[in-house]
C-alpha positions in Angstrom: 0.0 0.0 0.0 1.4 3.4 -0.9 2.5 5.3 2.2 0.5 8.5 1.3 -2.7 6.5 1.7 -2.1 5.9 5.3 -0.4 9.2 6.3 -1.6 12.8 6.0 0.2 15.9 4.8 1.3 18.4 7.4 -1.8 20.6 6.7 -4.1 17.8 5.8 -5.0 19.8 2.7 -2.5 18.5 0.1 -4.4 18.2 -3.2 -2.0 15.7 -4.6 -1.4 12.0 -4.1 1.3 9.8 -5.6 0.7 8.1 -8.9 1.1 4.7 -7.1 -1.7 5.7 -4.7 -4.0 6.7 -7.5 -3.5 3.4 -9.4 -3.9 1.5 -6.1 -7.4 2.8 -5.9 -8.3 2.8 -9.6 -10.2 -0.5 -9.6 -12.3 0.5 -6.6 -13.0 3.9 -8.2 -14.0 2.3 -11.5 -16.4 -0.1 -9.8 -17.9 2.6 -7.6 -18.5 5.0 -10.5 -19.5 2.4 -13.0 -16.6 3.4 -15.3 -14.3 1.1 -17.3 -10.9 0.6 -15.5 -8.9 1.7 -18.5 -10.8 5.0 -18.6 -10.0 5.6 -15.0 -6.3 4.8 -15.7 -6.3 7.2 -18.6 -7.8 10.0 -16.5 -5.1 9.3 -13.8 -2.5 9.8 -16.5 -4.1 13.1 -17.6 -4.3 14.4 -14.0 -0.6 13.5 -13.4 1.9 16.3 -13.3 5.4 17.0 -12.1 5.6 18.1 -8.5 6.8 21.8 -8.8 7.0 22.5 -5.1 10.1 20.3 -4.6 13.4 22.0 -5.6 14.8 20.3 -8.7 11.6 18.5 -9.4 10.3 15.4 -7.6 8.1 12.4 -8.2 5.1 13.0 -10.4 1.8 13.4 -8.5 -1.9 13.2 -9.3 -4.1 16.2 -8.6 -7.1 14.7 -6.8 -9.4 17.6 -7.6 -8.6 17.5 -11.3 -9.0 13.7 -11.3 -12.4 13.9 -9.5 -13.7 16.5 -11.9 -12.6 14.4 -14.9 -14.2 11.3 -13.3 -17.5 13.3 -12.8 -17.4 14.2 -16.5 -16.7 10.6 -17.6 -19.5 9.3 -15.5 -22.0 11.8 -17.0 -20.8 11.1 -20.5 -22.1 7.5 -20.4 -18.8 5.7 -20.2 -19.7 2.4 -18.4 -18.6 -1.2 -18.2 
């Protein structure tokens, strides 16, 4: 299990999770939203960006707000299993 799923950021308001954490939850999210897993994984890829807050870069992260908004759009567009 990715560490960021069991720990919190200092403020508790970090909008990003690791790519590993997003993929760890992808199957459950797909089932809960009635969306095909490959669509969820594609949306994760689109919501992934380089972490700019770490000097000299850092591991890519997934913006959870952007991902949830994309998932909402996918769910309303009729993409289902």
